[in-house]
C-alpha positions in Angstrom: -0.1 0.0 0.0 2.9 2.3 0.5 3.5 2.2 -3.3 0.0 3.2 -4.0 0.1 6.1 -1.6 3.4 7.2 -3.5 1.8 7.0 -6.7 -1.3 9.1 -5.4 1.1 11.7 -4.0 3.1 12.0 -7.4 -0.2 12.3 -9.3 -1.2 15.3 -6.7 2.0 16.9 -7.6 1.7 16.3 -11.3 -1.8 17.7 -11.4 -0.9 20.7 -9.3 1.7 21.5 -11.9 -0.7 21.0 -14.7 -3.3 23.1 -13.0 -0.6 26.1 -12.8 0.2 25.7 -16.5 -3.5 25.4 -17.6 -4.4 28.2 -15.4 -1.8 30.6 -17.0 -2.8 29.3 -20.6 -6.8 29.7 -19.9 -6.4 32.7 -17.6 -8.0 31.6 -14.3 -6.7 31.7 -10.8 -4.6 28.6 -10.1 -5.7 28.5 -6.5 -9.1 27.3 -7.7 -7.6 24.1 -8.7 -10.1 23.5 -11.7 -8.0 20.6 -12.7 -8.7 18.4 -9.6 -12.3 19.6 -9.4 -13.1 18.5 -12.9 -11.4 15.2 -12.3 -13.3 14.5 -9.2 -16.4 15.4 -11.1 -15.8 13.0 -13.8 -15.0 10.2 -11.3 -18.2 11.1 -9.5 -20.1 10.4 -12.6 -18.2 7.2 -13.3 -19.1 5.9 -9.9 -22.7 6.9 -10.3 -23.1 5.2 -13.7 -20.8 2.3 -12.6 -19.0 2.6 -15.9 -15.0 3.3 -16.2 -15.9 5.9 -18.8 -18.1 8.7 -19.9 -19.6 9.6 -23.4 -17.6 12.4 -24.8 -20.8 14.8 -24.5 -21.2 14.0 -20.8 -17.4 14.5 -20.1 -17.4 17.7 -22.1 -20.3 19.0 -20.1 -19.2 18.1 -16.8 -15.4 19.4 -17.1 -16.3 22.5 -19.0 -18.7 23.4 -16.1 -15.7 24.4 -14.1 -14.8 27.0 -16.5 -17.9 28.0 -18.7 -17.8 30.3 -21.4 -14.7 29.2 -23.3 -14.3 28.4 -26.9 -13.4 24.9 -27.8 -9.8 25.5 -28.2 -9.5 27.3 -24.8 -11.8 24.9 -22.9 -11.0 22.9 -19.9 -11.9 19.7 -21.8 -9.5 20.4 -24.4 -6.8 21.2 -21.7 -7.5 18.0 -20.0 -7.2 16.0 -23.3 -4.1 17.7 -24.3 -2.3 17.0 -21.1 -3.3 13.4 -20.9 -5.5 13.7 -17.9 -8.3 12.5 -19.9 -8.2 10.4 -22.9 -10.4 9.3 -25.7 -11.3 5.8 -26.3 -13.6 3.8 -28.7 -16.2 1.8 -26.8 -19.4 -0.2 -27.4 -22.2 1.9 -26.3 -25.2 -0.7 -25.4 -27.6 1.9 -25.2 -26.9 3.2 -28.9 -26.0 -0.3 -30.1 -22.9 1.1 -31.7 -19.2 2.1 -31.0 -19.1 5.6 -29.3 -16.2 7.9 -28.3 -15.6 7.6 -24.6 -13.5 9.7 -22.1 -11.5 8.1 -19.4 -9.1 9.4 -16.9 -5.9 9.0 -18.3 -4.0 7.0 -15.6 -5.9 3.9 -14.3 -4.5 4.3 -10.6 -5.5 7.8 -10.4 -9.0 7.1 -11.7 -9.1 4.1 -9.4 -8.2 6.5 -6.4 -10.8 9.1 -7.3 -13.6 6.8 -8.0 -13.1 5.2 -4.5 -12.9 8.6 -2.9 -16.2 9.5 -4.6 -17.7 6.1 -3.6 -16.6 6.5 -0.1 -17.9 10.1 0.0 -21.3 8.8 -1.1 -21.6 5.8 1.3 -19.6 6.6 4.4 -21.6 9.5 5.6 -23.3 9.3 8.9 -22.0 8.0 12.2 -22.0 4.2 11.4 -19.5 3.6 8.4 -20.0 0.0 8.7 -23.7 -0.1 7.5 -22.4 0.4 4.0 -20.6 -3.1 4.0 -23.5 -4.9 5.3 -25.1 -7.6 3.1 -27.4 -5.6 0.7 -25.4 -2.5 1.3 -23.6 -0.5 -1.5 -20.2 -1.8 -0.5 -21.0 -5.4 0.5 -19.4 -8.3 -0.6 -21.6 -8.6 -4.0 -21.0 -5.0 -4.9 -17.1 -5.3 -4.1 -16.7 -8.5 -6.2 -19.1 -7.3 -9.0 -19.4 -3.7 -9.6 -16.0 -2.8 -8.0 -13.9 -5.6 -8.7 -10.9 -4.0 -10.5 -7.6 -4.8 -8.4 -6.9 -1.2 -8.3 -10.3 -0.3 -7.0 -9.5 -2.8 -4.1 -6.0 -1.5 -3.5 -7.5 2.1 -3.0 -10.5 0.7 -1.0 -8.0 -0.8 1.5 -6.0 2.2 1.9 -8.8 4.8 2.0 -11.2 2.8 4.2 -8.4 2.6 6.8 -7.7 6.4 6.4 -11.1 7.5 7.0 -12.6 5.0 9.4 -9.6 3.5 11.3 -11.0 0.0 10.3 -9.7 -2.6 7.8 -11.7 -3.4 4.7 -11.2 -7.1 5.4 -12.6 -6.6 9.0 -15.7 -5.1 7.4 -16.2 -7.6 4.9 -14.4 -10.7 6.2 -15.8 -12.7 3.1 -13.3 -10.9 0.8 -10.4 -13.0 2.5 -11.4 -15.9 0.2 -11.6 -13.7 -2.8 -8.6 -12.9 -5.1 -8.2 -9.7 -7.3 
């Protein structure tokens, strides 16, 4: 887990540098940290839709809401794509029954971390964080082995749950001890 924390720290510094660069290019105050805010909003939408990507239109709407009124070449979306923090992929869209352009966070570990942050922000509110992990809860064994089964997601879950609750994921969901990711 130390390696994961080191990677997250490195990403944080990298994003901070990109925010300063983009703030200068797009003429906004770098203290606003629009890059981090936009990436967190993308991750939140990914968690809500339970997909590791967004349609281009969704991503553009979500990202550009952080710096509205810019033309395409000066948009926050264009900057995130240019800097590699967001990437375009071609994916199968079941709803449209065709291949479509999708947007993903450019680094899988960063994506996993941001998604887990969003997931925990949504489900660990309140005084009893353990209720989210009970059978039928949003973070029970079935959810963690189905919807949230990527190894990087589990690595981030182990770290962030311990940080936020002081409890270990395996103590909250003991049946995960028998599961390999």
